[in-house]
C-alpha positions as CSV (number, residue, x, y, z in Angstrom):
1,M,-14.9,36.3,15.9
2,S,-13.3,36.3,19.3
3,S,-12.5,39.6,20.9
4,P,-9.1,41.3,20.1
5,S,-8.2,40.9,23.7
6,S,-7.9,37.0,23.2
7,V,-4.9,37.6,21.0
8,I,-1.4,38.0,22.8
9,P,-0.3,41.6,21.7
10,E,3.2,40.5,20.6
11,I,1.6,37.9,18.3
12,K,-0.8,40.5,16.9
13,K,2.1,42.6,15.9
14,T,3.7,39.9,13.9
15,E,0.4,38.9,12.3
16,P,1.0,40.5,8.8
17,S,4.3,38.6,8.2
18,F,2.6,35.3,9.2
19,I,-0.3,36.0,6.8
20,E,2.2,36.5,4.0
21,L,4.0,33.3,5.1
22,R,0.6,31.3,4.9
23,H,0.1,32.8,1.4
24,Q,3.6,31.7,0.4
25,I,2.9,28.1,1.6
26,H,-0.5,28.2,-0.1
27,R,1.0,29.2,-3.4
28,H,3.3,26.2,-3.4
29,P,1.3,23.2,-2.2
30,E,3.0,19.8,-1.9
31,L,1.3,16.4,-1.5
32,G,2.1,13.9,1.2
33,F,5.7,12.9,1.6
34,E,6.6,15.4,-1.0
35,E,6.7,18.5,1.3
36,S,10.4,19.2,0.7
37,V,10.0,23.0,0.2
38,T,7.5,23.4,3.1
39,S,9.7,21.3,5.5
40,K,12.8,23.3,4.5
41,L,10.9,26.6,5.2
42,V,9.7,25.3,8.6
43,A,13.2,24.0,9.6
44,E,14.9,27.3,8.6
45,K,12.4,29.4,10.7
46,L,12.6,27.1,13.8
47,A,16.4,27.2,13.6
48,Q,16.4,30.9,13.2
49,W,14.5,31.3,16.4
50,G,16.7,29.1,18.4
51,Y,15.0,25.6,18.4
52,E,16.9,22.4,18.1
53,V,15.7,21.1,14.7
54,S,15.4,17.5,13.6
55,T,14.3,16.6,10.1
56,G,13.5,13.5,8.1
57,L,11.1,11.8,10.6
58,G,8.4,10.3,8.6
59,G,10.2,11.2,5.5
60,T,9.6,14.9,5.4
61,G,8.6,15.6,9.0
62,V,10.2,18.3,11.2
63,I,10.6,18.6,14.9
64,G,11.4,21.8,16.7
65,Q,12.5,21.4,20.3
66,L,12.8,24.2,22.9
67,R,14.1,23.4,26.4
68,R,13.8,25.9,29.3
69,G,14.5,25.4,33.0
70,T,15.0,22.1,34.8
71,S,11.6,20.4,34.8
72,D,11.1,17.0,33.2
73,K,7.7,17.9,31.9
74,A,7.3,17.7,28.1
75,L,4.6,18.9,25.7
76,G,4.0,18.1,22.1
77,I,1.9,20.1,19.7
78,R,1.5,18.9,16.0
79,A,0.6,20.6,12.7
80,D,0.1,18.9,9.3
81,M,1.8,20.3,6.2
82,D,0.5,18.4,3.1
83,A,-1.9,19.6,0.3
84,L,-4.4,17.7,-1.7
85,P,-4.6,16.7,-5.5
86,I,-7.4,19.2,-6.2
87,H,-7.3,22.0,-8.8
88,E,-7.9,25.3,-7.0
89,G,-11.0,27.4,-8.0
90,T,-10.8,30.3,-5.6
91,G,-9.3,32.9,-8.0
92,L,-7.4,34.4,-5.1
93,P,-4.2,36.4,-5.8
94,Y,-2.2,33.8,-3.8
95,A,-3.9,30.8,-5.3
96,S,-1.9,27.6,-6.0
97,E,0.8,27.9,-8.7
98,V,0.9,24.2,-9.1
99,P,-1.8,22.7,-11.4
100,G,-3.9,20.0,-9.7
101,R,-2.5,20.8,-6.2
102,M,-4.1,22.9,-3.6
103,H,-4.3,23.5,0.1
104,A,-7.9,22.7,0.3
105,C,-7.9,21.4,3.9
106,G,-6.1,24.4,5.7
107,H,-2.8,22.6,6.4
108,D,-1.1,25.8,5.3
109,G,-2.9,27.6,8.0
110,H,-2.2,24.9,10.7
111,T,1.5,25.1,9.9
112,T,1.5,29.0,10.0
113,I,-0.4,29.0,13.4
114,L,2.2,26.8,14.9
115,L,5.1,28.7,13.5
116,S,3.6,32.0,14.8
117,A,3.3,30.4,18.3
118,A,6.8,29.0,18.0
119,Q,8.3,32.6,17.3
120,Y,6.4,34.0,20.3
121,L,7.5,31.3,22.6
122,A,11.1,31.5,21.6
123,V,11.2,35.2,22.3
124,H,8.5,35.8,25.0
125,G,7.7,32.4,26.4
126,E,8.1,31.7,30.0
127,F,8.0,28.1,30.9
128,N,9.8,25.3,32.6
129,G,10.2,22.1,30.6
130,T,10.5,20.9,27.0
131,L,8.3,21.9,24.1
132,N,8.2,19.6,21.1
133,L,6.7,21.1,17.9
134,I,5.7,18.4,15.5
135,F,5.2,19.3,11.8
136,Q,3.8,16.2,10.2
137,P,3.7,15.2,6.6
138,A,1.1,13.2,4.7
139,E,-2.0,13.5,6.9
140,E,-4.3,13.1,3.9
141,G,-4.7,9.4,3.9
142,L,-1.1,8.5,3.3
143,G,-0.1,7.5,6.9
144,G,2.3,10.4,7.9
145,A,1.5,10.0,11.6
146,P,2.2,6.3,11.9
147,R,5.3,6.7,9.9
148,M,6.7,9.3,12.2
149,I,5.8,7.1,15.2
150,K,7.6,4.2,13.5
151,D,10.6,6.4,13.0
152,G,10.8,6.8,16.9
153,L,8.9,10.2,17.2
154,F,7.9,9.6,20.9
155,E,11.1,7.7,21.8
156,R,13.3,10.6,20.6
157,F,11.0,13.3,21.7
158,P,9.0,12.1,24.7
159,C,5.8,13.9,25.5
160,D,3.5,13.9,28.5
161,M,0.7,15.1,26.4
162,V,0.3,15.9,22.7
163,F,-2.2,18.3,21.1
164,G,-3.5,18.9,17.6
165,L,-5.7,21.5,16.0
166,H,-7.8,21.6,12.8
167,N,-9.8,24.5,11.4
168,G,-13.6,24.2,11.2
169,P,-15.4,25.6,8.2
170,T,-19.1,26.5,9.0
171,L,-18.1,27.2,12.7
172,P,-18.0,30.8,13.8
173,A,-14.5,32.3,13.4
174,G,-12.5,32.0,16.6
175,S,-14.8,29.5,18.4
176,F,-13.5,26.2,19.7
177,V,-14.7,22.7,19.8
178,I,-13.0,20.9,22.8
179,Q,-14.4,17.8,24.5
180,P,-13.2,14.7,26.1
181,G,-13.9,11.3,24.4
182,V,-14.5,10.6,20.7
183,L,-14.1,13.6,18.5
184,A,-13.4,12.2,15.1
185,A,-14.1,8.9,13.2
186,S,-11.9,6.1,12.2
187,S,-11.2,6.0,8.4
188,D,-10.3,3.1,6.2
189,T,-9.8,3.3,2.5
190,V,-10.7,0.1,0.6
191,H,-9.7,-0.7,-2.9
192,I,-11.6,-3.7,-4.6
193,T,-10.5,-5.2,-7.9
194,L,-12.7,-7.7,-9.7
195,R,-11.1,-10.0,-12.4
196,G,-13.3,-11.7,-14.9
197,Q,-12.9,-12.5,-18.5
198,G,-13.4,-9.9,-21.2
199,T,-15.4,-10.6,-24.4
200,H,-17.4,-9.0,-27.2
201,G,-20.3,-7.0,-25.8
202,G,-22.6,-8.7,-28.2
203,M,-21.6,-12.2,-27.0
204,P,-21.4,-11.9,-23.2
205,Q,-22.0,-15.6,-22.8
206,H,-18.2,-16.2,-23.7
207,G,-17.0,-14.1,-20.8
208,R,-17.3,-13.4,-17.0
209,D,-18.5,-9.8,-16.6
210,P,-16.9,-7.9,-13.7
211,I,-19.2,-5.0,-14.3
212,V,-22.3,-6.9,-13.5
213,A,-20.6,-8.2,-10.4
214,I,-19.5,-4.8,-9.2
215,G,-23.0,-3.5,-9.6
216,A,-24.3,-6.2,-7.3
217,I,-21.6,-5.5,-4.8
218,I,-22.4,-1.8,-4.8
219,N,-26.1,-2.7,-3.8
220,A,-25.0,-5.3,-1.3
221,L,-22.7,-2.9,0.6
222,Q,-25.5,-0.6,1.3
223,S,-26.9,-3.3,3.6
224,I,-24.0,-3.2,6.0
225,V,-24.9,0.0,7.8
226,S,-28.7,-0.6,7.5
227,R,-28.7,-4.2,8.5
228,N,-25.5,-5.2,10.3
229,V,-24.6,-2.1,12.3
230,A,-26.8,-1.3,15.4
231,P,-29.2,1.7,14.9
232,N,-27.6,3.5,17.8
233,E,-24.1,3.4,16.2
234,A,-22.8,5.8,13.6
235,A,-21.1,4.4,10.5
236,V,-20.5,5.3,6.9
237,V,-19.7,3.2,3.8
238,S,-19.3,5.6,0.8
239,I,-18.1,4.6,-2.6
240,G,-16.1,7.4,-4.3
241,R,-14.5,5.7,-7.2
242,L,-15.4,3.3,-10.0
243,R,-13.4,2.3,-13.0
244,A,-14.3,-0.3,-15.6
245,G,-13.9,-0.7,-19.4
246,E,-13.0,1.7,-22.3
247,V,-15.6,1.4,-24.9
248,A,-19.3,0.5,-25.1
249,N,-19.2,-2.9,-26.9
250,V,-16.4,-4.6,-24.9
251,V,-16.9,-6.5,-21.6
252,P,-13.6,-5.7,-19.8
253,D,-11.4,-8.1,-17.9
254,S,-11.5,-6.2,-14.7
255,A,-13.4,-3.6,-12.7
256,E,-12.2,-1.5,-9.8
257,M,-13.9,0.6,-6.9
258,S,-12.6,2.5,-4.0
259,L,-14.6,3.5,-0.9
260,T,-14.2,4.9,2.6
261,V,-15.5,3.4,5.8
262,R,-15.9,5.4,8.9
263,T,-17.2,4.9,12.4
264,F,-16.9,6.1,16.0
265,N,-16.5,2.6,17.5
266,P,-13.5,0.3,16.9
267,Q,-15.8,-2.8,17.4
268,V,-18.1,-1.5,14.6
269,Q,-15.0,-0.8,12.4
270,T,-14.1,-4.5,12.9
271,L,-17.6,-5.6,12.1
272,I,-17.8,-3.6,8.9
273,E,-14.5,-5.0,7.7
274,A,-15.6,-8.7,8.2
275,R,-19.0,-8.1,6.6
276,L,-17.6,-6.2,3.7
277,R,-15.1,-9.0,3.0
278,E,-17.8,-11.6,3.1
279,L,-20.1,-9.7,0.7
280,V,-17.5,-8.9,-1.9
281,E,-16.1,-12.4,-1.9
282,F,-19.4,-14.3,-2.1
283,Q,-21.0,-11.8,-4.6
284,A,-17.9,-12.0,-6.8
285,R,-18.0,-15.8,-6.6
286,S,-21.7,-15.9,-7.6
287,F,-20.8,-14.0,-10.9
288,G,-17.8,-16.2,-11.6
289,V,-15.2,-13.5,-11.0
290,E,-12.3,-13.2,-8.5
291,A,-12.1,-10.4,-5.9
292,E,-9.0,-8.8,-4.5
293,I,-9.5,-6.5,-1.5
294,D,-6.8,-4.0,-0.4
295,W,-7.9,-2.6,3.1
296,R,-6.0,0.3,4.2
297,P,-6.3,1.8,7.7
298,I,-6.0,5.5,7.4
299,S,-6.9,6.7,11.0
300,R,-8.1,5.3,14.2
301,V,-11.1,6.5,16.2
302,L,-9.9,9.7,17.6
303,S,-10.5,10.0,21.4
304,N,-9.4,12.9,23.6
305,A,-8.1,11.9,27.1
306,D,-9.9,13.5,30.0
307,E,-7.1,15.4,31.6
308,P,-5.6,16.9,28.3
309,A,-9.2,17.9,27.2
310,A,-9.9,19.6,30.5
311,L,-6.6,21.5,30.2
312,A,-7.3,22.4,26.6
313,R,-10.8,23.6,27.4
314,R,-9.8,25.6,30.5
315,V,-7.2,27.5,28.4
316,A,-9.6,28.2,25.8
317,E,-12.4,29.5,28.2
318,D,-9.8,31.8,29.9
319,M,-9.0,33.0,26.4
320,V,-12.3,33.5,24.6
321,G,-14.9,32.9,27.2
322,P,-17.1,29.8,27.7
323,N,-19.6,31.0,25.2
324,A,-17.1,30.6,22.4
325,I,-16.7,26.9,23.2
326,I,-19.3,25.1,21.2
327,P,-20.4,21.3,20.8
328,L,-19.2,19.2,17.9
329,P,-21.8,19.6,15.0
330,T,-24.0,16.5,14.5
331,G,-23.4,14.5,11.3
332,A,-19.8,15.1,11.1
333,M,-17.6,12.1,10.4
334,G,-14.2,13.7,9.7
335,A,-11.1,11.8,10.4
336,D,-7.5,12.6,11.2
337,D,-4.5,10.5,11.5
338,F,-3.4,12.4,14.6
339,S,-5.5,9.5,16.2
340,W,-2.5,7.3,15.9
341,M,-0.5,9.7,18.0
342,L,-3.2,9.7,20.6
343,E,-3.0,6.0,20.9
344,Q,0.6,6.5,22.0
345,V,0.4,9.5,24.2
346,P,-2.6,11.0,26.0
347,G,-3.7,14.3,24.4
348,C,-6.5,16.3,22.9
349,Y,-7.5,17.3,19.3
350,V,-9.4,20.7,19.0
351,A,-11.3,22.4,16.3
352,L,-10.9,26.2,15.7
353,G,-13.8,27.9,13.8
354,N,-12.7,29.1,10.3
355,G,-15.8,31.2,9.7
356,V,-19.1,30.8,7.8
357,E,-19.0,33.4,5.0
358,G,-17.3,33.7,1.6
359,H,-14.4,31.2,0.7
360,N,-14.0,30.6,4.4
361,G,-17.4,29.0,4.5
362,R,-16.7,26.4,1.9
363,M,-16.2,22.9,3.2
364,L,-12.8,21.2,3.4
365,H,-11.6,19.5,0.2
366,N,-13.6,21.9,-1.9
367,P,-11.9,23.7,-4.8
368,G,-13.4,27.0,-3.4
369,Y,-12.2,26.6,0.1
370,D,-9.7,28.9,1.7
371,F,-8.2,29.2,5.2
372,N,-9.2,32.3,7.2
373,D,-6.2,34.5,7.9
374,E,-8.1,36.2,10.7
375,I,-7.8,33.1,12.9
376,I,-3.9,32.7,12.6
377,S,-3.2,34.9,15.6
378,I,-6.0,33.4,17.7
379,G,-4.7,29.8,17.1
380,A,-1.2,30.9,17.8
381,S,-2.2,32.7,21.0
382,Y,-4.0,29.5,22.0
383,W,-0.9,27.4,21.5
384,A,1.2,29.8,23.4
385,R,-1.2,30.0,26.3
386,L,-1.6,26.2,26.4
387,T,2.2,25.8,26.4
388,Q,2.7,28.2,29.4
389,A,-0.3,26.7,31.3
390,Y,1.2,23.2,31.2
391,L,4.9,23.9,31.4
392,R,4.5,26.4,34.4
């Protein structure tokens, strides 16, 4: 954990109220584009503190704008708000009260961190320029960032730079990962439907079996990374869902599968898509079934621009010291649709260590995960210091 001196005293004083606010959001998780209660809470808080508030961007997104002085400089900071369709298993007193819904990725914490910073900056912030606080819906695979962009996010609220933060389980609490270049993978979700002809399980010759075809496709897809992607490139093709049939003695008409594709290189992303489409089409045809592929881009390769990354690191080093800035762990292919914003405006995405023990050490998207309340004030102090460093 970072030293107490890294936290701004005025933010530390308000910490208990923001921990309770985080628990309130955690009890009432909302899925992507359904964050009406969370959005209302965010908008009310920002308005109470004197921000110009705009709602409805990207459906349930909220923008809080604070102008000071005469400078044309403008900074954007983004937090995500949505939860996941997971049944919580923490047993905590503030656990989700909505069955099958849970803040299993810490977006409740990200929102709270930015609100804590927002209150401090409204009361104590000394800067010259415009601060745009972006509360984004639907980060979890539903396209909240590109929808906000399509709704005119950066036309209505221009930013010189834009920053985002995500908590990092298994990283020491209060540590930071900040570096230029690629920090997170692209993410594509692929839904494949095979349509054959159902028949009696005892007379398979009268049908066209989509299950046999999907089995062959599963094996064929494993060759993409091992035989088509160069060994020095990182890529993942992982199948997460299969659905076919209802009973043992009936060959079904159709079978479905869903998978995720991830890489750090846009050219590899294009290669995988082309090869996957070829394999699925020709494997399906060889078994006499038809294939339908629904390829959905979720996020782009997330790459931090040099100047914003240098600013972000400098602020963190001044705050917690250089020893608390750690490298990105190997083997991590997380993704975030903040990447779409970084394609529009130069910026930087940082990771803030969530801790390695107890619930806080569980990986994201796990029923036992919980955001670490002890890093709320650290994150809020970081956003406050970053704002004042850029908008001098």
